[in-house]
N, C-alpha and C positions, 0 to 999 in steps of 0.2 A: 504493500500500500504506500509506503514511504517513497519507493522508487517511482511508482505511478504518479504520485503527487508532484515529485520533482520534474518528471517528464512533462506533466501538464503545465507546470509553471514555466518550464523552458519553452514549450510551444507558445504559451501566452506571450512570453517575453519576445520571442521571435516575431510573432504576429504584430505586436506593438511596435517593434523596431522597424518592420516593413512599413507599417502604417505611418510612422513618423517620417521616414525617408520619402515615401510616396506623397505624403501630404505637403512636405516642403517643396518637392518637385512640382506638384500641381499648383501650389500657391505661387511659385515663381512663374510658371507658364501663364497663369491667369491674372498676373499682376497688371498687365496692360488693360485687360477688360475691366479690372477692378478700378483703375484710374478713370476710365471712361464712365463707369457706373457711378462713381463718386461725383464726377463733374456734372453729369447729366441730371442726377437726382438733386444735387445742390441747386442747379438752375431751375428744376421743376418746382421746388418749394419756395424759391425766392419770389418776392412780390406779395406774399401772404402777410396779413396784419401780424405785428410783432407778438401779440398775445396768443396767436393761433399757430405760430410756426412749429413749435414742438408737438402739439396734437396732430398736425398734418404729417410731420415726419414719422410719428408713431403709427399713424394710419397706413402710411406707405410701407413702413417696416413690417406691419402685420400682413399686408398684402404680399410682401416679398417672402415671408415665411410660408404663406399658402402656395406661392409659386414654386418654392423649393420642395414643398411636400408633394407637389404634382410631378416635378421634374426628376427628382431622385429615384422614385420607383420606376418611372419610365426609362431612365438611363440604365438602371439595373436590369430591367426586362430586356432592353436592347442588347446590353453586354452579355446576357446569358443566352438568349435565343437567336439574336440577330447580330452577332459580332461583326459581320462583314459590312453592316450598315454604319459603323462608327466613323470610318474614314469619309464616306460620302456626306454624312451629316456635318462633320467638321469642315469639309470643303464648302458646303452650302453656307454654313455659319460664317466661315471666313469671308466668303464673297459678300455676304450680307453686311458684315462689319465694314468692309471696304466701300460698299455702296452707301451705307449710312454716313460714313465720313465724307464722301464726295457730295452727297445730298446736303449735308450740313454746310459745307463750304459754298455750294451753289446757291442755297437759300440765303446765305449771308451776303454774298457778293453780287449775285445776279438778280436777287429779288429784295433789294434793300427797302423799297417802299412798302411792300407787303409785310416784311418783318417789323418795320417801324409801326405800321398800323395795328398789327397784332399786339405789340407791346403796349401801345397807347390805349387800345381797347381794354386790355386787362387792367391797366392802372386805373382807368376811369371806373371800371366795375368795382374794384376794391375800394375806391374812395367814395363812391355813391352810396349813401345811407339807404336808399330805396331798393338797392340790388340785394337779392338773396345771397348773402355771403356763404351760407351752408351749401348752396348749389354750386357756387364758384369753386369752393374748396373741394367738393365732391368730384367736380370735373378735373381739377388738378390732380387729385389723388388717383383717379381712374387712369389718367394719362401717364402718371409716374409709375403706377403698378404695371401698366402695359409695357412701358419701356424696360422696367425691371425684369419682366418675364423674358424678353428677348435677350437681354444681357446675361441673365441668370442661366438661360439655356446655353449660351456660349460658354459660360464658366463650367457648367456641369458637363457639357460635351468635351471640353478640353481635359477636364479631370478624368472623364471616362476613358479618353484616349490614353491617359497616363497610366491608369490602373488596368487597362485591358490585358487579359491573360492571367491576372492575379486571382487567388481564391475569392469566393463570393464574400466571405466575412471581411476580407481586406478591402474589397471594392466598396462594400456597404459603409465601413467605418470611415474610409477616406472621403467618400462622397458626402456623407452626413457631416463630417468634420469641416470640410471645405464650405459646405452650404451654411453652416452655423457661423464659422469664422468670417466669411465674406459678408453675410447679412449684418451681423452685429458690428463688424468693423466699418462697413460702409455707412450705415445709418447712425452709428455713434459719431463718426466724423462729420456726417452731414448735419447732425444736430449741433455739433460744436461750431461748424462753419456758419450756419445761418444765425447763430447767436453771437458771433464775433462782434458785430456792430454794437449790440446791446452791452457787451462786456466793455468795449472801448468807450462807449458813452458813459457808462457807470464810472470807470476809472478816470475819465477826463473831468468829472465833476467832484472828484475827491479833493481833500484838503492838501495833501502832499504834492510838491512839485514833481517828484518822480512818478507818482501814480498818474498825474495829469499828462505828463509827457508820454508815458506808455499808452495811455488811453487814446491820445491823439494819433500816436503811431499806428495803433490797431485800426482806428477809423480810416486812416489813409491807406493802410495795407490791405484791408478787407476786399475792396473792389478789385485790386490788382491780383489778389489771391484767386478770386473767382475767374478772372480772365486767364490766369495762368493754368488753372485746372481745366478750363475749356480747351485751351490750346493743347495741353498735355493729353486730354482725353481724345481729341481729334487725331493727334499724332499716334496715340496708342491704337486707334482703330486700324490705321494703315499698317503699323508695325506688326500687330497681332494677326490681323486678317491676312496680310501679305505673307507672314511667316507660316500660317496654316496652309495657304495655297502652295507656297514653295515646297514645304515638306510633303504635301499631298501628291506632288508630281515628282516621282523619284529622279528623273533625268534633270529636271530643273533644280531640285534640291542638291544633287551631286555637283552640278555645275557651279552653283553659288558657293557651296562648301569648298570646292577646289579653288575657286577664285579667291575666297577669303583666306584660305590656307596659304596661297602663294603670296598674298600681301603680308600676312603674318602679324602677330602681336595685337596691340590695341587697335591699330588701323584696320587689321583684318576683321575684328569684331564690328567696328564701325561700318566697314564695307558690307558685311553681311546684313547689318541692320538697314543700310541704305538700299541694298538690293531688295530686301523684304518690303520696305516702304514703297519702292518704285513699282514692284509687282502689285502691291495693294492699290496704289493710285490708278494704275492702268486698268486693273480688274474692276475697281469701283466705278471708274469712268465708263467702261463698257456696259456694266449693269445699269448704271444711271441712264445712259443713252437708250438702252433697250426699254427701260421702264417708261421714260418720257415718250418714246415712240408709240408704245402701246396705249398710253393715255391719249395721245393725239388721235390715234386711229379710232379709239372709242368715242371721242368727242365729235368726230366727223360723221359718225353713224347716227 
């Protein structure tokens, strides 16, 4: 009995060690999507009245948990019965990420007036006392949860690709662990980001000169932080999506790896990232062009 117990403990320790290593690998691979998730959700809840920011973040967080509760079992089912489907799903997800990045840039630079009108319309709705704030919040939460579902699917798909071929218990533990870490991490950070301006305002009104200086610095830095997150999130779309597409096409993946290996060192890593981003931009542009073409054909009918 003693030896059986020791063997059991050894097996458990081995599984936990595998889970720890695979969770770290999956977290590294999904970090780009996490950055985009963080930036997009911080933008989604911005513009809400100050006393309603945290309730809205919590509502979106609960929706994210529901998304993960749907996606994790679906991923396990695919990994168990349809393992050949993992790579195609990753490729579709990577192409979608690239498309979303291109669409984001196109909307910002090619449809500036429409973007400004949408922003002004939302600000007017929040400021108008006669507008049903609950309905506005519900619409924002619905949009944020829908965005979260897409990005969560990417995170779960990338994680599934990492643990493919591992025992079922290891797959389950890693997927659940990543789902919890990413959800708590993202919405904890989103809650902190949307309340930065309140913290800065509070400190700027304190008695001490040091506190006031820190508060003013936070108030100045908060908008730049949001812009930085938005830029990083867009870049992450192309890097992560392009990387998935590059690795999904063996010939292309080997060519990029050989090229980066010839460059060598830090420049080789940067060259590999640049190649992934270039593939992502090209793929996203092609998908965006196809989507716009379909929209125009539908409008003419």
